N, C-alpha and C positions, 0 to 999 in steps of 0.2 A: 339575612344575606348569606350567600354561599361563597366563601373565599378561604384561602390558606393564610396562616399567620405570616409565613415567609416561604421562600423557595424550597426550603428543606422538606416541606410537606409533600413535595412532588417526588421524592426519592422512593423507589420501589413500586410494588404493585403494577409492574409492567405487563403488558398483554402477551398472549401467545398468538402467533400468526401461522396459519397452515400453508405449507408449500404446495403449489399447484402445477408448476411447469418444470422446474428444475429437477423434480423427482419423478418425472414421467416414466411410467413403466414399472415403478417400484410399488410394492404392496402395502408397506406400513404407513401409518399416519406420521408425517414428519412435521414438527412444529418448531418455530423459531421463537425463543424467549427474547423479547425486544428491549434489551437493556440499553440500546441506543436512544431510548425515549426518556431516560432519566434526565434531570435538568442539566447535568454536565455531559450528557450524551454518551455515558459509558456505565458499565457494570461497577466501576470503581467508586461511583458516588456512594454506594452502600457501605463500603469500608471507610470512606472518608469520614462520614458522620459517626460511624461506630467507634473508630479509634479516637476521635476527638472527644466524644462524650465519655468514653471510658477513662481518658486521661483527665478530664474535668472531675470525674467522680473520685479518682484516686489521688488527685492533687498534683499530678506531674505536669499539668498544663494550667497555668495561672492567668488571671486577667492581664491583658496587655502582652502576653507571651508571643514568642516567634516559633512557628512550626518549620522544622527543617526536615526534608525527606529526599531520598533518592528515588527517582521515578522515570518511567519511560514516557510519562506525560499524563495518562488518564488518572492515576491515583493522585497526582499533584492537582489536577483540575478538581477532583472530588474534594480534596482537602481545602483547596482555595475557595471553593464556593461556601463551604461551611465556615471557613475563617472570615470571609467577607461579611457573613451574617452575624457572626459572634464577635467580630472586632479583633482578630488576631492577625499578626504579620506572618508572611511565609517566605521561605527561601527553598528553592527546589534545584536539585542537581540532576542533569540529564546527560546522556551521551550524545555525540554528534550523529548517531544512527537515527535518533528520534526525529519525527517530522518537525520541521521548523514551524509549522502551523501550530503545533501544540505549545511550543515555547512562546509564540506570540499570544496565544490564548491565555496562558498563565500570566503573562505580563499584563494583559488586558484586565485580568481579575485582581491586579495589584501586587502580584508576587514578583520577587527577584528570581532570576534564573541563572544558573551556572552550568556551562557546557564542558564536559570532559571527553577525552578520546575514547571511542568504543574499543579501541585496541588494547586499552589498559587492562591487565589481568586482575582477577579478584585478589584482594590482599595488598595490592600495590598502592602507593600514595595517590596516584592519579585515577584509580578506579572510582566510578561514580559513588559507590557505597562508602568507600573510605573517605572520599571528599566530603560527603554529607555528614558523616560522623565527626570529622574534624571541625567543620563549620558549626555544628551543633555544640561541640565542646567549647568552642571559642565564643559563642553567642550567649550573653546573659539572658536568663529567663527563657530558655529555649526548650522545645520539646521535640525529640526525635522519635516519630512513631515506629519506624522500622516495620514496614508492611510485611516483610519476609518472616518476621517472628512474632509480631504482636498478636496475641490470642483473639483480639477483637476483630481481626480480619476474617478468619473462618467462622467465628461466632456470628458475624453479621449475616452470613449466608445460611448458617444453621437456623438462625432465628427468623430470617425473612425469605430468602430465595427458595429454600427447600419447601417450607410450608406453602408458599405461593404455588409452586409447581404441583404439589400434592392436591391442593384444593382446585386449581384450574383444570387438572386432568381427571378430577374425581377419583384419584387414587389409581388411575389406569396407566400411568407412565410405566414403561418397561425399560427404557434406556435414557440415560442422561449423558450428553456429550459437552465437554468444556475443554478449553485450553488449560495448560498448567504453566503459570508464571510464578507468582508467589506461592501458589497452591491453595489460596484461600477459597476461591469460588468452588472448585471441584471438591475440596476437602469438607467444607462446611455443608454444602448442598448434598454431597454424597453421604455424609454422616447422617443427616436427617432422613434422607430417603431410605437408606439401609435400615434405619430403626423402624421405619414404617413398613418396609417390605424388603427383606434381605435378598429377594430374587431380582430386584432392580439392578441392571447392569450400569456401572459408572465407567464411562469411556473417556480417557484422556486423549486430546488431540495435540500433537507436539511437532515442531519443525524438525526436519532432518538437521543434525548438527547439535541438537540439544541433548541433555543427559537422560531425560525421563524414561524413554522406552527401554534403553539398556539397563538403567538402574532398576526399573520395575521387574525386568525379566531375570537379571543376574545378581542384583544387589551391589554391583560395581559402578563407579562413576567413570565414564569414558572421557577421553580427550574430546573437547568440543571443536566444531568447525563453524565458520560464519554462516549466518542465514539472514534474510532480509525482512521477514515478517516481524512486526513489532509487538511487544507486550507479553509474549509467551515464550516458553523455553527457558533453560537455565544452564549455567556453567557449573554451579555448585548446588547442593541440596539444601533448600531453606527449611527451617523448622515447620513452617506452615504447610508444606507439601506432605500431607498425611496420606501416603499412598496405600495404607491399609484399607481405605475406603474406595480405592480405584481397582477395577477388575482388569482393565486392559489399557495399554497406551498404543495409539496408532501414529506412525510418522506420516507427515504430509509435506510435500515439496513446496518451495516458494512459488513455483509456477502454478501448481494446482491450487494453492491457497489464494493467490491473487486472481487467477482466472475464475475460481468459484465465487469470490467476493464480487467481481465485476458482473458475473452472470446473475447473482442475487439481485443486483440493481436492475439489470436489463430485462430479466424474466419475471421477477417477483415484486419489483418496486421497493426492495429493501436495500437502502444505500448504507453500506457498512464498511468497516475496516478489514485489513488483511487477516487478522486472527479469527474474525467471524467466518471468513472463507475457509480457514483451516478447520474450524469446528463443523461447518456445513459439509465440507468434503469428507470428513470422518463419518458424519451421520449418514450421508448417502452411501458410503462404502459398506457400513454395517447393515443398512436397509436392504441391500441386494440379497442377503441370505435370510431375511425374515418374512413372516406372512402378515396377513391383515390384522392379526391381533396385537401386533407390536405398536407401541406409541413412543416415538423417539423425539426427545426435546434437545435442541442445541442452543447455545448462547450466541446471540448477536451482541458482541462485546462492546462495540462502539460505532461511531458514525463515520461514514466515508469522507466527510468534510475535512477531516484531519489529514487526508491522503490525496488531495486533489493534485498536488505537485509530485506525488509518488506513483503508486501502482494504478491509480485511476487516470494516469496520463499515459497515452500510447508512446509518447516520446521517451518517458522514463523507462517504460517496460522494454522498449527497443534497446535503449542504452544498456540496460541490465541483462540483455539477451534472454528475455522472458516472454516476448511477444510471439505468439504462434505465427508462422509464415503466412498463413492465409489472411491474417489480420494486418499485414504490412501492405499499405496502399501506396499509390503514386504520391498522393499528397503528403503522407507521413515520411516517405523517403526524402522528398524535397525539403520538408520542414526540418529534418534532422541531419542534413548534410554537414560535413565537417567544416572547419574554419577556412579550408582552402577554397571553398565555393563562395562566390559573391552572394550578398544577402538578397538581391533581387535579380530577376531574369534579365540577362544582357542580350540585346538584339541589335541588328542593323537593318536598314531599309534598302530596298532595291536601288534607290537613287543615290545612296551614300557613295562617296569616293572610296575606291578600293584601298588607297593609302590610309585613309582615316579608319577604315574597318580593321586593317592590319595593326595599326597603332593601338586601337582599343583592345584587340586580342592580346597583343604583347604586354600591355600595361597590366591587364587583369590575369595574365597567365592562362588564357583560354585556347584550346586547340580546335574548338568547333563552336559556331554561333549560328542560331537560326536567323533567317531573313524573313521578316514579317512586313506585310503591306496591309494597312488598315486593320491590324490585329489578326490577320490571317497568315498562316504559314505558306510562303511561296517558294522558299528555297533554303539553302544552307551554305555556310562557308566552313571548310575544313582546312586547317592550317597546312598540312602536307601537300594537298592538291593545289591549294591557292599559291603557295610559294613556288611550286613547280611551274605553274602557269606564268607567274610574274617573272621568274628567272629567265624564261624563254622569250618574254615580251614585256620589257620594262614600261612600255607605254600604257599597259593595263592599269598601272598604279593610279593614273589620273582618270580612268574611266569609272563608270558606275558599277556597283556590286552586281547588278543584273547581268553584266557581261561575263562574270566569272563564277556566279553561284551555281551550285549543283541542286539536285532535287531536294525537296524539303524533308525534314525528319517526320516520321509517323507520329500521330497523336494518340494519347490514351486519356480516358476520363480520370478525374482526380481520385475516384474511388476504385480504380482498377487495381487488382491485386498483383503481387510480385510475379506470379506465374505468367500473367498476360504481358507484363512489361518485359520479362525475360525473353518471351517468344519474339516480341517486336525487335529486341536488341540483337537477335541473331543475324538480322540482315541490315541493321542500321547501328551506327555508333552512339546514337542518342534517340530519345523519344521526348516529345513535348507533352506537357500536361494541360488538359483543357478542362475548364470549370465554368459551367453555364455559358458555353460558347466562346469563352475567352481563353487565350493561351496565357498561362500563369507561371509555368516553370519548365525546367528541363532536367532530364535524368540521363546520365551517361552509364556506360558499362561499368566504369569505376565506382559509381555510386551504388550500383546493385551489388558489386563485389563486396563493398564495405558492409552493406546490409546483410548479405549472406553470411558474413563473418560475425554478425551480432544477433542472429535470430534464435540462438540457443540450440541449433541442430548441427 
């Protein structure tokens, strides 16, 4: 019979996938190392088992022990999977920047999760690493792996990831691209590949705001600035970031990271996290200057499932001012209106009393309302014009809306982009959204102004 003794047998030996569409027009062979196919859906499964087995060998992790670690999520998941198989308890400390899905995942694996503020500076009591160290010191029979300095982190990649890439490419790999967080993946893999062929270029992909590019080029650690991509970049230099094996570090923006990750799913069927987008963006950038002999491999670090409420959400991208304007549609504008807007479309009918319509507008704070008849737009009420008419003829209050309504608002399809909407709004104070023949929402000039202020341009 063909089966694995447990889930740990599935760690590693991940395949390479050739890019076919996202790299259109580029000459090199660009390959994705599918680390999202590990059992914990990330590259960190490799170091989870490596650090635990090293601790078992040297006696720092004993039966019934508790593993305590600071993590952005994926290392915790890798450790928790191994712990569940081997019978250890886990406590993980994460910042509030990390995806809530990762915290739920860790809890589902039986771990306890502690959340600390991302604003806490390194070395302060509330920093997530300081918190993890304190909990480990206070917990009997505990083991604190410290992925940032544990030698089993880069050693895992020296022993597994590097040899896999060498074998899978038959030694033809010319460039390896990886993010730099703890430094383990790029250091261990780079070390092995450099031993095999010193000419292989090891490229670090790093968010703007992280220290690595400046440190690699100047030897100085700069002041960091916030960024949104998770799991890579640093504020301080960890021992496992062995940059002597790294030839170059490229900075990639949050917008490019997230957009590339989204395109990997839509064009290549590779559903991945934001740091994978960072890696891919860097790989495509270097591919522009290389010929057909180049073989570029980049890491798909984890799965997109951890980020469905983050950058894989148009609403989140719009809120963070990262969504390209051409991707902002009528439906998205309507879904992401501020609290000032009613949750559902407010309408009146032609036969409704004018007084009732005015009362509804006043109660909801609306200055314009569409008039629909059997789901179709037949007119509109605009507060200024309506009050002027009623002021001159009070009897209109008891009459039907049809007596005072003006021409209806123009309609746009739910998928219409912001440019189409803006053109319509030049001659109308509002447009109606139509979806499969039904009027489902309304967009005002104010709504578009709000969006224009959040599209990142």
